[in-house]
N, C-alpha and C positions, 0 to 999 in steps of 0.2 A: 270378265266375257268372251275376250279373247282366246285365252287360252280355254275356256270351257267348249268354244265352239272349233277351234285350229289345232289343240292339242295332237290329233293322231297324226300331224307331222313327224312328234318325237318317238312312234312306236314302229319297231320293228315287227315283222312278219312272228318272231317268237315272242314278243311282249303280247301280240295280238292274241297270238295261242293261250297263253299264259291266263289273260286276263279273260278271255272269252270261258275258258274252260272253268276258272274261279266262278266269274258270273253265272253261270248254267249252273253249278252245283251248289251258288247259293240260293237261286230260285227254287232247286226240286229241295234243299232243306227246308227251305221255309212253305213244303209243302203246291210248290206249281209243278203241273206235268208237261205242260203247253205253252208259248210264246208265240207269239207274234214280235221279230229281233228287229227293228227299223238299226240296221247296223251299217253307221256312219265310220266306217272304218276301212272300205275299201282302196286304199291310196296304190297298191299295185295288185296283181293278178296274184301276187304271193300272200299279199297281206288277206285276201279274200278263200284262199283253199285255207290258210289255216285257221280263220274262226269258220269254217264249215269244219273242217275237221276236229276242234274242240267241241264245237256244238255235236256232234257227231257220236262223238268220245264219251262225254260227257252222260248221252242217253235219254238227255230233255228231246220232248217232240214240239220243232221247231219248225215256222216259217220262217225264215231267213232271208229277209229283204235287204236285197245288196245294195248298197247306196254309195256311191263315190263321194266322199265330202268335200269340202273348200279344201283346196291342196295347195300349198305354197312348192315352189322352185328353189327358193332360197328363205332361210328365215336365221337370221343371227343379231349382235347386238347394234349392229348401223343398220339391216335392212330384213324389209320383209316383202319379198314379191309373191305375188298369187299366180297363178297358170291360167291362163284364159280358157284353155281346155276342158271345159263344163263335162263333156261325154266323151271322154278317149274312146277311141277305137278300139283299144283294146277290151276297155272293161264291156261294150258292148258285143263284141265277140264272145269275152269268157261268160258273161251275163245267159249267151243264148244258148251256149255250150252246157252251161251248170242246168238251165231249166228242161232241156232234153236229157239230161243226164240223169236227173231227180225226180222231174215230175213225170206223171204217167202212170197208166194200167199196171206197166211191169215192176212197179217201185211201191204196191199197196201197202206192202208194212213197213216200207221206211218210215225212220221219223224226223228225216229232215226233206220240207220241201221249199224251193226256191219262189219268192217272191221279189218285188220291187219296192224300194223307196224313193220317193221322188218327191221333187220340190221347185221344180224349174218350171212353173206355168207361166213364167213372163216368155218362154220361147214360143215361137209362130204354134200358132193351132196345128196346121199342115204338118210339122213338124213331128209335136206331142201325139196326136191321133197316129200317126203312121208310126211312130215308136210305141206304142202299146198295142198298137193290130200287128205288127211284126212280131211280135215276142209274145203277143197273145197266141200266136198261129204255133207258136214252139211249143205251149203249154202253160205260160203265165197265168194265173189264176188271178192274184192278190196285189193289188197296189195299196200301198199306205203313204200317207203325205199328212203334214202339219196344217192344220186351218186355226186362225184365231183373228181377234179382231180389237185391235187396241194401240196407241201413241206410236208404238214399237214397231209391231207387223205390219200397219197400215189398217185403215177403217175398206178397204173396195171388199166387195163381197165376193169371198170364192164360192162360195154356194151356188152363186146365180152363175160364175163362170164354168164349174163343171155340169151345170145344168145346159147349159148352153152347149157345150160338148157332148150331151148325151153320157154324161159317165156316173149319173147317179140311179144306180141299184141297188137290190139286195143282193147279198152274197149267194153264192151257190155252190155246192160240193165238188169237187174233184169227179166224181161220174159223173158231173154233168158239165163237163168242160167243153164238149160237143154239141152242137147241134143234130138232129136226125137226118140232115145231109151231109155230116161230117165237118162243118165249120165249127172252126174257133171262136168260141165267144170272146169279146173282149171282157179283159181284167175286170174286175168292181173294185172300188174304191172302199178302203177303211180310214177313216179321216181322224186324226189325233186331236186332242185336245177342243174345240170349238167355243173356247172361252169366250165370249162377247158378243158370238155369233146374232145377229136381229131373231125374233120370235117366229118372224114370217119364213125366213131362211132353216130355222130349226124344225120348223114344220112343215118343209119341202122335205129336208131328210128325213124327217120320220114318214110321210106318207109315200116315200118311196124306198124306206126300207134300208135304205143306205148307212152302214153300220159307223158307230162313234167308239172310241177309245178313250175313257175320261182317266186322270192321270192327276189324282187332288193332291199329292205331294208335291210335284214339281209344278205344278200350277199356282201354288200357295206359294212357295219360296220365290220363284219368277217372277211374281206379280201380275199372272196372266187372268188375272180372274176368277170368279167364284166357277167350281165346276159342274159341268151339265149331267153329270150320270145320273140324279135323279130330278132332273129338270119336269116342269109338268108334262110338258109335249111329250118328250121321251121314254117318260114310265109307262111300262108295260102292262096295263091293266083291264086290255080289252078280252072281255071273256067269250064275244060272241064275234071272235074274227070270224070262221067258219060260216056263218052265217052273213056277213058284211063284205067277204072278200078282202080286208082290209089288210094291208102291208103290218108286219109286227114291227113293232120300233126296236131295232137293232141297238143296243149300248152296251158299252163291256166298260170293264176296267184296267187299266195298265199301273205297271211301275213306272215306269219310262227308264228312269236310267239308276242304274244300282249305285254308281259315284255320289248320287244326293240322296237318297235315301236307299233302307233297306230295301231289297229284292224279295217282299213279301206282300202280297197281295190282298192278306187279309187286312195288313196294315191299312192297305190302299183303300178296302170296303169300309174299314172304319173310320178312316179321315175323311171318306165321301159322306158317310151318316152324319158326322157330325157339322161337317164345313156346310153342308149342304142344308140342316137345321138351322144353323147360325146366321145364314141367308135368310132365310126364309123369316127366323123370328127379329132379324134384324130390320124388317119392314112394318114390324108389330111394336116396339119395345120402344119408350120413349126418348126423343132427342130434340133439342132445340125448342123445349119446351110446352113439347105435342101431348097428346091426352095418352094418360100412363092406359097402358095396354098393356097383356101378357098373355103368352101364348098357349091355347088350352092343351090339355092332357095329349090328344093326338097329334104327337107333333109329325115332321114330315119326313117319310121314308120309314122304313120296318127293318130290321136285322133280315128279315127273308128277301126284300128286295135286296138286299147288298151282296146275301149270299149267293141269289142267284144272277147278280151281275156279275161274279167272280167264278161261276162255275159252268152253268147251260147256257145264259145268253153270251158268256164270252166264246162259247164253242160254235153259239149260231151266228156271232158274228164275222167268223173265220168261215162256215159253211162246215162246218164238222159237227154238227149237232148231229148228225144220226153215227158218229163216228167216236164223240169222248162228250164230256160234261154232265155223264151222269153215267148210274150204273145201272144197265139194263144189256137186258141177253142180246148177242150181237154185238154191241159196243166192245170198240178197244179194253184190254186191260190196262186203264189208266186209275189207280186208287190210291188214295189219302188215307193212312189211320191213325189218328188220333189215341193218345193215352188218355185218356179221360180219367181213369180210375187214381193215377199217379200224377195228376195234373194239380197245381198248386191254386193257377187262376182259375181252372174252369171248374174249381170243387162247388159241388151243389147244383152250379147252373146247368152243368151237361145234363143233372136228370129231370131240371125241371124243363130246360127246353134246347135241347143241342143245337139247333142252328146259331138260336142268341149263343150261346156260351163260345161256338165259336169265333162267331163274327164280334163279337162284344169282348171277350176276357181269354181266348187262346195266344199261344204265342210259337214260334219254330220248335222252344224246346218240349211241347207237348206232342210233337209228330212223331210219332215213333217208326211209320214204314211210309216210303214211298213208292210206287210200283208205276212204271212209264210202260208201255207196250208188252206186259206181261214181265218186265225184272222188274225186281229190287233196286234201287237205286239209293234209298236211304234205309237203312234197318236197326232195329234195335236201338232208334233215336239217334245215328251215324251215318256218314255217306259213304258208301259201301267204297272200297277200293277200285281204281278205275282203270281199265285199259288204254293205256296211252298209246297214240299213234306215232310213228316213225317219219308224218309229213314235214318235219323241220331239218330234215337232214341229220338230227342230231343222235347219232350211235347210242347217248345214253339211256334214252328213253324209246328205243325202238320196240315195239312190243313190252312193253314195260308196264306191270300191274303199280299202282302210285297207289300208296293213302291218302287223305286228305292232306294229311302233315306236310307232306312232301311237295305236295301240289302247292300249299300255302307258302313253303320256303323259297319255291320258285317266283311266285309272285312279289313276294317280299324283295328278292334279288332285282327282278324285275322293274319294280316302284323304283329303285334305287337308280338303275340305269336310265330308267326316262327322265328323273326329276333331274340327273345331270346332265342330260341335254337339254332341258326346258331353262338350266340356267344360263345357257348359253342365247336364250332368245331375250330380243328386246318385249318385252310387255306392251310396251306403251303403242310402239310401231305397230306389233300385232293388233291391237286394237284401233287404232287410225284405219289398218287396212280394212279390217269386218264393218266397221260403221259405213265408210265408205260404199263397200260392197254391199251391204243392207241398204243403203241410202238412208240411213237413220238421221232423222229432224233431231239433234242433240238438244235443243232448246227445250224439247218435252221429256228430256230424262232429267228428273229433280231427285232431291233427296226425300225416303219414305221415311228418316226418322225423326 
């Protein structure tokens, strides 16, 4: 657990560049054209620059959510010393500069927007709202934060806190960043996970249109609880919204981290569909000598619902529904082309029901082409060569075009270097620091085997 939350101490800016580039290309290879990247890697300004450069070089469309991680001043075999500077001045200064540089009307054709990853809600209310208002005035549109309710994260209601701060609201596009009087709007929140959240709080999120990203694989792997992506309160089934003036429920899918699972949003849709059905069926099927029931054929959720979560509803959660998320005149040219004719898994299914074929039977190998902003990023089933920037001060790669195989070689070298640094850490001391900083009640931690 300590390594999972604190390993960025072992990363140089160069490691960040190659890892970020490979991660973005993995997403593209799996058919993802747009990501909200909660980037926990901003150890220094150079780390942030490396991550943004790699994101830009990959060609993916990204909202890069700048996030300063838990940082150590020293970590070796005998000591693990965390910094007490949670919001360093250099980070706030750089973030403001990046927002002004990347966001705004002058960058309408850019593929990278700057957002914020923020989880420091224990700070004073005035400090938090002052920070959000200040960054909003510079052009910050979106803030993503983790929400969950369990024995590890605690049972307090973060939703009620956000409501008391007047932060629950629907997403809005970049074109609506400013009011008619020229004042900047306050950024909107996108809530990650929301496992275990009480139904009254989910109803509040749904009624305000506040967006959620459900990440089934990591939520299952980390024991966070059942995913909420297809929860009855959040399912978008209201066909008369125009007449009722009801806010749309804004729910989407996320991969979370490609160190835990493949960076495929299709696989997340598939996992969500089956986990949601399992949760619902678990309430029906017999246990403890109960009545022998069995679910009807109309099990919870459809492939079409899951497909919408990873396409148009995902775009809607980021305020980009008018720009991407579907193929329509006037939208950006972000497209994924499946080679159904030569697919082994989609055979016959694609002719019968293309949407179900993609959600239930496709894999990354079936994707022939990925186009982002009108540019091929995957073609004929392979990642196209990448123009690598010279921002790392490494003359070997300055304005060099590199194939995937060469990029993979750099990642393998980086992995070896990172592991050699990790070998110098005391994992136990790191774990103790993490438990203390997170205020974890270890009596609540039990073996799941």
